[in-house]
C-alpha positions as a LaTeX table, in Angstrom:
\begin{tabular}{lrrr}
\hline
Residue & $x$ (\AA) & $y$ (\AA) & $z$ (\AA) \\
\hline
Met1 & 94.55 & 87.08 & 98.20 \\
Arg2 & 92.70 & 87.10 & 94.91 \\
Ile3 & 95.16 & 89.52 & 93.31 \\
Thr4 & 98.01 & 87.11 & 94.02 \\
Arg5 & 96.22 & 84.45 & 92.00 \\
Ile6 & 95.14 & 86.67 & 89.12 \\
Leu7 & 98.41 & 88.60 & 88.70 \\
Pro8 & 100.56 & 85.60 & 87.58 \\
Leu9 & 97.85 & 84.53 & 85.14 \\
Ala10 & 97.56 & 88.02 & 83.70 \\
Leu11 & 101.33 & 88.38 & 83.37 \\
Gly12 & 101.55 & 84.95 & 81.73 \\
Ala13 & 98.85 & 85.87 & 79.22 \\
Leu14 & 100.57 & 89.21 & 78.52 \\
Leu15 & 103.94 & 87.53 & 77.95 \\
Ala16 & 102.38 & 84.88 & 75.69 \\
Gly17 & 100.69 & 87.60 & 73.64 \\
Leu18 & 103.93 & 89.59 & 73.36 \\
Ala19 & 105.83 & 86.47 & 72.28 \\
Ala20 & 103.23 & 85.69 & 69.62 \\
Tyr21 & 103.31 & 89.29 & 68.39 \\
Ala22 & 107.11 & 89.35 & 68.26 \\
Ser23 & 107.33 & 86.06 & 66.39 \\
Ala24 & 104.70 & 87.04 & 63.81 \\
Glu25 & 105.96 & 86.92 & 60.28 \\
Pro26 & 106.13 & 90.16 & 58.32 \\
Ala27 & 103.46 & 90.85 & 55.74 \\
Pro28 & 104.13 & 88.82 & 52.59 \\
Gln29 & 105.24 & 90.75 & 49.54 \\
Ile30 & 104.49 & 89.79 & 45.96 \\
Thr31 & 106.80 & 91.07 & 43.26 \\
Thr32 & 106.53 & 90.94 & 39.50 \\
Gly33 & 107.43 & 87.44 & 38.32 \\
Asp34 & 106.30 & 85.59 & 41.48 \\
Arg35 & 104.13 & 82.50 & 41.03 \\
Ile36 & 100.68 & 83.12 & 42.50 \\
Lys37 & 97.33 & 81.35 & 42.81 \\
Val38 & 94.18 & 83.46 & 42.68 \\
Glu39 & 90.85 & 81.94 & 43.66 \\
Thr40 & 87.87 & 83.81 & 42.22 \\
Thr41 & 84.22 & 83.92 & 43.23 \\
Thr42 & 82.64 & 84.38 & 39.78 \\
Pro43 & 83.32 & 81.97 & 38.23 \\
Ala44 & 84.51 & 79.86 & 41.15 \\
Arg45 & 87.93 & 78.62 & 40.02 \\
Ala46 & 91.64 & 78.96 & 40.72 \\
His47 & 94.03 & 80.73 & 38.36 \\
Val48 & 97.72 & 79.87 & 38.71 \\
Gly49 & 100.41 & 81.86 & 36.97 \\
Thr50 & 103.08 & 84.52 & 37.11 \\
Phe51 & 102.19 & 87.86 & 38.70 \\
Val52 & 102.27 & 90.65 & 36.10 \\
Gly53 & 100.73 & 93.65 & 37.81 \\
Leu54 & 98.00 & 95.20 & 39.91 \\
Asp55 & 96.04 & 98.42 & 39.66 \\
Asp56 & 93.06 & 99.82 & 41.52 \\
Ser57 & 90.53 & 97.48 & 39.89 \\
Thr58 & 92.35 & 94.41 & 38.43 \\
Leu59 & 95.11 & 91.93 & 39.12 \\
Ser60 & 97.02 & 90.62 & 36.09 \\
Leu61 & 98.71 & 87.25 & 35.83 \\
Arg62 & 100.19 & 85.18 & 33.02 \\
Pro63 & 99.17 & 81.48 & 33.16 \\
Ser64 & 102.24 & 80.30 & 31.23 \\
Val65 & 105.25 & 81.86 & 29.51 \\
Asn66 & 103.73 & 82.17 & 26.04 \\
Asp67 & 100.16 & 83.06 & 27.09 \\
Ala68 & 98.74 & 86.54 & 27.23 \\
Ala69 & 98.12 & 88.02 & 30.65 \\
Ile70 & 94.63 & 87.67 & 32.06 \\
Glu71 & 93.05 & 90.36 & 34.18 \\
Ile72 & 90.98 & 89.44 & 37.21 \\
Pro73 & 88.77 & 92.08 & 38.85 \\
Arg74 & 89.84 & 92.65 & 42.45 \\
Ser75 & 86.21 & 92.39 & 43.55 \\
Asp76 & 86.11 & 88.78 & 42.27 \\
Ile77 & 89.20 & 87.67 & 44.23 \\
Ala78 & 88.24 & 85.33 & 47.08 \\
Ala79 & 91.76 & 84.21 & 48.08 \\
Leu80 & 95.33 & 84.87 & 47.04 \\
Ser81 & 98.32 & 82.59 & 47.65 \\
Val82 & 102.01 & 82.94 & 46.86 \\
Ser83 & 104.26 & 80.02 & 46.00 \\
Thr84 & 107.06 & 79.66 & 48.53 \\
Gly85 & 108.79 & 76.84 & 46.66 \\
His86 & 108.19 & 73.24 & 45.73 \\
Arg87 & 107.32 & 70.39 & 48.02 \\
Ser88 & 109.95 & 67.76 & 48.61 \\
Arg89 & 110.03 & 64.69 & 46.34 \\
Phe90 & 111.86 & 62.89 & 49.15 \\
Arg91 & 108.88 & 63.29 & 51.50 \\
Lys92 & 106.51 & 61.93 & 48.86 \\
Ala93 & 108.85 & 58.99 & 48.27 \\
Leu94 & 108.97 & 58.25 & 52.02 \\
Phe95 & 105.19 & 58.45 & 52.17 \\
Gly96 & 104.98 & 55.98 & 49.27 \\
Val97 & 107.47 & 53.63 & 50.95 \\
Gly98 & 105.45 & 53.70 & 54.16 \\
Ile99 & 102.12 & 53.04 & 52.49 \\
Gly100 & 103.62 & 50.29 & 50.31 \\
Ala101 & 105.35 & 48.56 & 53.21 \\
Val102 & 102.29 & 48.56 & 55.46 \\
Ser103 & 99.81 & 47.50 & 52.77 \\
Gly104 & 102.18 & 44.83 & 51.42 \\
Phe105 & 102.82 & 43.41 & 54.88 \\
Leu106 & 99.10 & 43.29 & 55.65 \\
Leu107 & 98.36 & 41.63 & 52.32 \\
Gly108 & 101.07 & 38.98 & 52.79 \\
Tyr109 & 100.28 & 38.36 & 56.44 \\
Ser110 & 96.56 & 38.03 & 55.82 \\
Ser111 & 97.13 & 35.19 & 53.32 \\
Gly112 & 98.26 & 32.94 & 56.20 \\
Asp113 & 100.86 & 30.18 & 56.39 \\
Asp114 & 101.53 & 27.95 & 53.38 \\
Glu115 & 100.66 & 24.28 & 53.66 \\
His116 & 103.53 & 21.78 & 53.55 \\
Gly117 & 102.91 & 19.30 & 50.76 \\
Ala118 & 104.92 & 16.46 & 49.26 \\
Trp119 & 105.69 & 18.34 & 46.04 \\
Asp120 & 106.28 & 21.79 & 47.60 \\
Phe121 & 109.83 & 23.05 & 47.22 \\
Phe122 & 109.39 & 26.10 & 49.42 \\
Trp123 & 106.77 & 27.48 & 51.77 \\
Phe124 & 106.50 & 30.59 & 53.87 \\
Thr125 & 104.92 & 31.60 & 57.14 \\
Ala126 & 102.49 & 34.51 & 57.19 \\
Glu127 & 105.16 & 36.79 & 58.69 \\
Glu128 & 107.69 & 35.89 & 55.99 \\
Lys129 & 105.17 & 36.52 & 53.23 \\
Gly130 & 104.29 & 39.84 & 54.85 \\
Leu131 & 107.94 & 40.90 & 54.87 \\
Ile132 & 108.56 & 39.79 & 51.27 \\
Ile133 & 105.44 & 41.39 & 49.80 \\
Gly134 & 105.88 & 44.45 & 52.04 \\
Thr135 & 109.39 & 44.94 & 50.68 \\
Tyr136 & 108.21 & 44.76 & 47.06 \\
Phe137 & 105.34 & 47.14 & 47.73 \\
Ala138 & 107.65 & 49.53 & 49.61 \\
Val139 & 109.99 & 49.75 & 46.62 \\
Ala140 & 107.04 & 50.27 & 44.26 \\
Gly141 & 105.56 & 52.94 & 46.55 \\
Gly142 & 108.88 & 54.78 & 46.72 \\
Ile143 & 109.18 & 54.79 & 42.93 \\
Val144 & 105.63 & 56.11 & 42.57 \\
Gly145 & 106.32 & 58.78 & 45.21 \\
Leu146 & 109.42 & 59.93 & 43.33 \\
Ala147 & 107.56 & 60.01 & 40.02 \\
Leu148 & 104.72 & 62.21 & 41.27 \\
Asn149 & 104.87 & 65.95 & 40.67 \\
Pro150 & 105.85 & 67.52 & 44.00 \\
Gly151 & 103.65 & 70.60 & 43.45 \\
Asp152 & 103.98 & 74.05 & 44.96 \\
Arg153 & 103.97 & 75.03 & 48.61 \\
Trp154 & 101.43 & 77.84 & 48.91 \\
Ser155 & 101.32 & 80.60 & 51.50 \\
Arg156 & 97.87 & 82.18 & 51.75 \\
Val157 & 97.78 & 85.94 & 52.12 \\
Pro158 & 94.83 & 88.16 & 52.99 \\
Val159 & 93.29 & 90.15 & 50.17 \\
Glu160 & 91.59 & 92.88 & 52.17 \\
Thr161 & 94.46 & 95.36 & 52.02 \\
Leu162 & 96.60 & 95.29 & 48.90 \\
Arg163 & 99.18 & 98.06 & 48.50 \\
Val164 & 101.04 & 98.68 & 45.26 \\
Ala165 & 104.54 & 100.23 & 45.10 \\
Pro166 & 107.26 & 100.48 & 42.44 \\
His167 & 109.99 & 97.88 & 42.78 \\
Val168 & 113.34 & 97.19 & 41.10 \\
Thr169 & 114.33 & 93.51 & 40.87 \\
Ser170 & 117.82 & 92.22 & 41.62 \\
Ala171 & 118.47 & 92.18 & 37.85 \\
Gly172 & 117.68 & 95.91 & 37.70 \\
Val173 & 114.34 & 95.49 & 35.96 \\
Pro174 & 111.64 & 97.90 & 37.17 \\
Gly175 & 108.39 & 96.34 & 38.27 \\
Val176 & 105.59 & 96.47 & 40.79 \\
Ala177 & 105.64 & 95.18 & 44.36 \\
Val178 & 102.43 & 94.34 & 46.12 \\
Thr179 & 102.42 & 94.38 & 49.91 \\
Leu180 & 99.65 & 92.53 & 51.69 \\
Arg181 & 99.01 & 93.65 & 55.23 \\
Phe182 & 96.90 & 92.05 & 57.93 \\
\hline
\end{tabular}
């Protein structure tokens, strides 16, 4: 009786584990020219630049196009990330629109209804003021969201096992490929 209860649970756990193993992404590979971020322990800071090379003791990266490559001892590397592209400006703009609309509506609504006076040419209810100010703030938030730098999307990779291999780029330029395995 007990085996009939445990067997479906064990099979379910086995199938879930196999599905997770099968859907696991392959080990990330860094090639010469990729944009990387290296976080060091001494001194504690992040270096962002273009991957130049790797040997047994150091990792080399170039912070910008005209700068000389800097070498970071592998023993000082706390974390390594690879850029997988830029974040979407559209998402930042939508985020700005949402924040602007909500904060503008709350600001307009919280000011309450206008009083009707003899010399007033127009007056608004709290809801109308919330919609008007919310619309202005939404437009302003969208513009600010579009203007912000979208930044990189980083994929963290483990640093414990770095493997170096020769690599030829699609342009036919020889280089170095670094495979990071879990």
